[in-house]
N, C-alpha and C positions, 0 to 999 in steps of 0.2 A: 504494500500500500504506500502511496505517496502522501506525505504530510503537506497540508496547505501552508503557504507562507503568509498569506493575507487574504482578505475578502470573505465572502459568504456565498454559499450555494443553497438554494431551496428546491425541493421537489414538492410541487404543489405549494402548500403554505408551511411545509415542515423544514426546519433548519437542519442541514446535514451535519453541521458542526455541533449543534446542541442536542439533537436527537438522531444520531446516525442510524441506529437500528430501525427506528420507526420510519425514517425517510427511505431507507433502502428496501423496505418491504414493498414499496410502490414501484420498484424497478426490477425488470427481468433481464437477464443476460446469459450468454453462453460463452465460456472461455475456450478458445482453440489455440493450438500452436500455430503462429503465423508462418506461412510457407507459400511458395509459388508452386503452381501445378504445372508440371512439364507438358502435359497434354493440352493445356489451354494457352491462348495467346491474346494479345490485344489487337491483333491484325484482323481487319474485316474483309 
């Protein structure tokens, strides 16, 4: 996790700094290992 240096983040009306677990209950995410797929390209 990266610590905030300054500022504030809200998810809805919930402060991530003051109530992180409550705020993060509103967020869904999937963590993957970043990688390039050899069989795909950006060429069209």
